[in-house]
SELO-514141 format. One record per residue (C-alpha): x, y, z. Coordinates in steps of 0.05 Angstrom, whole numbers, plus 5000, padded with zeros to 4 digits. Layout:
XYZ...
This chain:
599252084848594352484889597053154864597352914792590052674796587853364822591553714766588753264711581353314730580952894794578252254762578151734818578751144770585251424741588051554810586450834830589750554767596150954780596350734852595650004832601250094781605950414832604249884885606949344839613749694842613549914915617649604970614649075016614949535076610750065041605349585015600849585078600250345078599050385004593749845010590350245065589950865020587750444960582050114997579750805019579851064948575950464923570650574977570251324961569451164887563650694902560251204946560451734891557951254838553450774876547450984835550950744772552650064801545649934830542550054761547049564724545048854710549848274717553048074651553847354628561447444621565747694678567448444674574448644652579549064689576149724674572549874739567950374703564549774669563749344732557049124759555049154833557548454854564248584821565549254853563349004922567748394914573748824896572749304954572048715001578548414974582249074983579849155055581548435073588348515041589549155079587148875146591748275139597248775157593648995220599948945264603449455220597349905214596449935289603350245295602250795243599351455268593651705224596152425228602252235186597752095126593052685129595852945063592952325028586252275064579952705065580052975136573653005175571753355240573052765287579252885331585152415320583952115389577951755360582051505300589151485328592050975279591550785207588350135232582650545262581850925198581550295155576949915202571750475205571950525129570949775125565249795175561550305133562649865073560049225106554049615133552149895065545149725042547749464975550848875011543948555018542648584943549448334920548247614941542547134929542346935002545847135065545246535110547446895173542047315206543847765264538747615319536848155369537547665426544847535408550647875445550448455396547148875451550948555509556548885549563049025513566348435548560947935531560748195460568248105451567747395478562347215428564246655380559546615321557645915299556145985225558645685160557346325122564446585124563047105070557447445108558548195112555248195180560147685208565948085180563248725211562248385279569348115276572048815261568249105320570948565366578148675343577549435347574749405418580148915438585649355409583449965450580849605512587049725555589650365523590651025559586051395512579051115516575951555462576851045407574250475451568050855474566051095405567050395375562650095429557050595415557750475340557149735354550449845388548050285331550249755281546249225320540049665318540549765243542349045225539248585276532648215272527448075326521648375364525948525425530948935384528449615406527849425479534949125481537749725444534750215494537249795552544249775522544350535512542150645583547650185608552750535564550551225590551451005662558050655649561151245611557651805647564152205651565552145577562752615524560252015484554951905537551452525509551252195441548451555472543051975505541452285437540851595405536251375462532052005455531451875380528351195393523651485445521552015396519951495344515551135395511651775410514751855479516352585465516652815538521652285557525652425494525853165513528153015584533752565559535953055506536253625557540453195603545253035546545753765525547153995596552753505613556953585550554254195513560254275467560753555445557853265382552652885422551053505463549753905399545453345371541453365435540654115427538154015356533053505380530653965435529954525384525754065339521253855397520354565422519354885354512955275349508555075290501555215267497355135205490355415195484955095152477555185143471954975097472455335031465155575032461855895093454355895102449355655154451255285196457955645201463955165199469555155250476555425238481554885251488455065278493554505279498954735326504554545373508154925429503455525427498755825478495956395436494256485363492457115323487757155263486157655208480957635153482458045091477558085031479958044959477058154890476957464857475657714786481258234789486257714813483757234759485357744705492157944733494957324766498456744730496356294786489656124816486556744849486256404916493756264917498356734956505756714938509856685001514257234974508257704970504957495034507558125068503758565020497258235041498858295115500059045106492759125084487459335133484058705159476458665159476658235222482258135273482257725337486257255381484856595415487956275477490155555464490854965510498354835520501654225487505953995545506853325511510153665450505053325405500953665352493953865372487854095333483654645362476854825332475355565334468655915322468356285256466557025259459457205239456357755197461257715138458457965072458257485013464957484977471957194976476857245034483757045060484356795132491356885162493956575226500256765264504156645329505957375331500657915342504358365291504557805239512057915231516957465194522057365249521256735292514156675268510156275218504156565182499356075149493256225108486955935079482156225028474656185034468156445005461956685041456456434996449756064995451455754928453955054916457954894853458054154836462754014778463153404733467153234672465352754617472052564588472752664514466153044507469453714495464854024548464954194621458554094661456154254730450454434777449155084813445054924874442955254938448255014987443454995046437154695016440054344955434854654909437054804837438755534821435755734754438856304715445456344752450956674711456956224696463356584675469456194652476756344639481355904597488855884608493056084549500055824535503156444565499456274630494756864621487356754634482456954579475057024594470056644550462756804536458456714598452656224602446756104649443955504686437455174665431454984708435354384736441154834757445354514702450154864655454754634600460754984570463154724503470354844484476354514454482254254492483654754547483754874622477855244651476655624717469455814733465756344773458156304784453856874809446556954828442857504866449057774900452057094916458356844881462856234883468755994841471655304827477255114874481754924817482054884741478554344701481754044639477053944580478853494522474953304459478052654436473552144403472051624457467651204412469650474414472650274348471949574319478249154326480748464308484647994353487147284357487546854419492346264425492045604462498345184470498844464494503744674549507045284578514044984588518244604536525244324530529444514470527644074411520543924435514544074392510244664411503144554388498445154384491445314362488646014351481946344342481247004305475347454319472548144307469648584362465049174348462549394416459150014390454349584349454648964394457348554336461847984358464047444308469847004288473847134225473146554175477546434114482746954134490146894114495047054168502246954189504446654255511546814277515646484332520446964366525746854420526847254483530947774444525247854394529147504339525147084291525846324299520646084249514146294215508045934188502546134140495345964159488246064134482746064185477145564176469645684180470145754255475646274252480945794279487745554256492945094285500244894276506744734311513844984320520144644347523144954409530145204390536744914414541445434386539946054428538846344497533245994535527546354568520746654552518946644478513046894439508346624386504547184353500447384292504047904251502648304188498848924168491348894179492248214214488348024276494148104324495047674385500447284421502146774473508346684516511746004526518045824563523745414534528345144589532944564602528644374662528643744702522043424716520343514791522042874829518843024896513943474932513743795001507743795046507144145113501743875160497644225213500144175285498043525320496243935382492344595382497045185384496645705439499646405443506646445474507045685470511445235429508445025362510944395327509344315254511243675218512743645144515143125094518843085028516342504986518142304916512742224864514541484864512741444938519941414963522141865020527242405008531942295067537642715094535643315053536944025077530744405101530845165105524745455139521946125160515746315200511946945181506647245225500847655200495247965242487947915222482148265256474748075261470248425211466048745267472049165288470349705238463349765267465649765339470950295329468050705272473051285282479350875272483050695208482149945198488449625228493849425180499349005210504948825160507548115155513547995200518447425201519047165272523246535264527746185215532645615215534944965183533544225193534443565156529443045134529442375169529541675138522041735126522742425093519742785152522143405187519743855244519344605251518644875321517245605338514046025393507346335375509047035398503347545391504448225360505448685420502649285381495549005382490948925441487148315465480348645466480548725390480447955386486047915334488047265301495347145289496746745227503546405228505546155159511145635158515045655092519545045082524544965025527444265018533844154977535543424960542443144944541843324870540444054886533044034868528944504912521644424928517444844975511344765018507645185068502445155123498745695161497245615235492246095265492546275338488946815379487347055448480846665439480145985406473546135370471346615317464146825305461847175243454947475229452347625160445947875128443648165062444748915054437649005030432748905087425549155087420049215139414648695133419448145113423547735161430747965171435147345165441847345200446846785190451846575243458246185232462445955291469145635274476045505299481346005279483345535223476245575195473644895218466444915243465444875318459244795361457945405405452545665451450646375466445646925452444247415397441048085413438248605364439149315390435549905360440750455353439751135386438451635330440652365337435052865350436353155281440352965220447753135225451353325161457452905141464353125163467953465106473253055072471352415108473352175177480252405199484051885239488252025299495451795304497251305358504651425370507450725379501450515420498650035367491150065367489950335437483150655441483451115501481951715458475051695427473752295381467252665374462252195342460452275269452852245275451952235200454551515203450150985237456550615258457651165310450651125339450250825408446350195426439250305446433749845470433849105457428248935409429648185401433647645435434946925416439246395448442845915401446845285394450345215327450444545291456544105281458744535223458145165266452145435228445845765253440546195220436146705256429847065233427247715262421448165245423848885250420749565235424250095193430450345229437850255244439849645286445949275309446248535322450648365382452947645392455947355455458846665463465046325493470745905468472745235499476945595551471146025574473646665542468447135515467547175440463347715408460747915340457348535313453248665251449749305228442749215201438949755163431549615152427950035100420650155083420350225007412850385009413851005053414051705025418851945080425451635097425251425170432751395188436352025207442251995160443452535108443452085046442151355029441950984963440350244961437449694918435848954927441048804874445349204827445348634777439148584732437448114675433748364612426248314622426948524695427349224724432149594770428349804833432850244875431250744930433951424951432351745017434552295065433152365139432253125133425153395137425653615064430353515007430753344933435852944895437552954821437152254791440452074724440551404689445851384635446450844582451550894526452851634540445451804535440751984591434951494596432151894655434152554688429552854740429053174809425352774861418753064885419153634935413853334981417552684997424252495027424351794998423651624924423950994883428750944823425750474772428650284704426149734659431749334627431649034557436548644514439649274485442049454555446648864563453449124585450249534640448350254655449850774708445651104762447751784787444452104848446552814867444053104932446453744967444453965037447754415089453854535045455153795035454853434968452752704970454252424901452751694890454651314827452750584819454250144761448449684745450849034716446648744659450948134645452147784579449347134606446546984537453846904514456046444571457645714558459845224612464144614598463844024646468143404637465542704649470542134652469641384643475040874659473940124651476939774711475639094679480139224619487339374637491039904595484640094560483440794535479641294579473641654552472742384568466242724549465143474548458243694568456744404544451144814575448945534577443245964603440146024534444545534495442045144436445044544402449644724345455644464306461844754340469344674340473144514403480344484426482644054485489443864512492243354561498643574596503243374653500643764713507143654752510244194707505844704743511144674798515545074749510445454709502845374715499145244650492845634642488345804584483946404577477746164614472746684592471447164536466747604577471748174576470748244501463548464508461649184520461549454591458250124599460850624650459251354659
């Protein structure tokens, strides 16, 4: 069979079919061995075609005998059946030497001593199968969960004695554990311990990959250490040391990982584990470096950054190049160097060449060294090369490069999509002043990747230029008085018509979202026309249209003809079908030139929910590392308890941090701790329908106490009654290192001369107000002596290898950000006692400047609780901005009603500077100007009228010291004149039983007037929201024009 399959094209499915046919005729004695080979062939076929199976959906009918048409559950079920059938002959397989069947099997590199029998071969195949990731997706639920505190990491003896108490007999994990136990028991007392030792190590690896629990990593490392000591004389100990070193490396303990790998490589250098250790050592000791620098050099000169590892010396070369020549000849960007041609550049005579001694990286971790840039370079374009080798050779060396320009120009690009033009500024990079008369050359990329130069243009008095072209990709070079600068990449220009076209739509309202087959589906629709370009919004009266009801396969069920009334509305009904597949169906308007629109409804044979599940808050306050008891109940809508029902629960922990953390630790990325399941289990409801969930409130060990984290434990409970109906409930329990949270808030816009109001809220971790006492201090922040420019590319964050949010390393402060400024003198102090709701309001009179409010209080256990709030106080009447930050744009509000005016402010802490302000409405500039040269603070004022509803855009462009500060703010001018509010008033007569209720709709609006109107209302069974919530479109505000630039 094997030979015939190879001759005929080696199709595994045909080989399997022939084997199954022959097995039907084979003798009883031969069946076990043929089963062993067949199960292996099935497993190999799945491995080669797993991508096909994972992409297939399950069919309604069971697949046939052709395994090429099977879905994932069917193929997994068949492989499982073949392995179980084969392993039922384990006594025979244990007597058959694997070497006698090498002609049928794909031989690997593992010696036969590790797979001495056919039983070993089949078991290891089966273990790979039961460990496959697809096993998790083949079943709706795997009730057995392998816990990290189980005997999976215990000694071999304790593991073999483990008896699993679970009703989930089909669990792949239970089957895998049983195979490990039997395999270890088979080889426990044999003369050759290779098979036993390897199986025991594989068992630990399986536990690490499959188990669940916070202590998993610690138990795995302890088990590997025990294994290494117990089998120190066996070559598998080297592999255990490699596995241990792998975990340490993942935790950032690179020195310890290196020590362990060196030990493993030295004791058994020729073993598989010894070679893996050598590979790990090589990876840790590999030299690496990468050079980067700012793309434009001018005063102040930037630093060269070298990111390196395992180096003590680096070598640098600077080589000039002709940008225009490379633009004409190269198919790539001129600043790109193909690695195949890097040697040609290194053979050129460098303009500058030097070396730098580097601090050693004894911890094997990457380090960034900042190196002074060489001075006195002429304006132009350059390549900077860095190397480990002074000769910049290719052997055992890595050469990295970065391109840069020496130029006093700044090129600020901007694209207006669909305009068919490319715009930009040419400014002085140091002062930010516009450069008038600069030459702007451009090249477009042809289809053959060649660059063709277009006609040059010049900048105007504002430093602005515009290049009009069709759809193409442009690269630019600007020049002025011996200075030049190019764009860093190409800019795509398109000229599509972006004007909003009028359109017609219909919106549907149905009386429900969920129906049974045969029920009546009632709908009402409104057709309207939207012309945003002309602000014309109206309904479509007296319009003929066709409404079609389609099933989930898009087949027509029914259709109805309608004509809209004077209010643009229509209504009708369909009957939910009985004769087809249930599911999501669609009601939609169809036909050419019809106002299209649709609504989805579900048609299901549902059962009305009979009970609901509630989970209550703990009766006693929860504390960290303590037991938490949460009580829940399952009660019928009739009031009867649901007793003796199965309860499946899980507890998920999420970490939240106080808002002040970002101000306290300005250099860190804001912590993000993913949700983690920490407990799960089952219970049953009592006679009163109640149940209890108990868990330990374990904190996340990766976060530190001083960050005052709050741990939110969400209990999810699913209750299944005797009829199989499942209802769910949940409750969150918040626990922290402190039992109180304090939050400070204030308006962003604060001005001198007016009281600064700060609001305090003290509450429990569950959000309930708490009385607290303490003090609030206002610190003036220590400003730098002079304004510091912003760090290029934003703040880079340091990696904390497995240390959570430890803060021992504080980087160089970014003095362009007030969050990094240190606390200065205390300018105001107030003691406080919050009210019963935990509220308190403070009022301070502060001068212009940057401040930080610092709150101190205590929880009921006497633990300190703190809060921080940055406060920036401005002086809009001043001509000079008094805070030493490079750029600031603010306004009392970015939402303005017609008849009012936008009053914003721009300022810079530099001694001089000008910004370019643009106010754009409907693609047209209402204002475009440079701020006055004699001031460093300027007001931005724009009157707003009715025509400006939909909003407008404010752009502020400011360049200083080779940094571009580009601020864009959308100013919202809302369509409040289109808003209507509907409020229901209900009257029920308690004196007249079974009388009708009266519901009155009260309609109001900001500028609403009484008018004859049409209305649609529906009363529906809200309990159906448990299956599918019923919601109508609540607002039409999205139909109205929103301007963005």
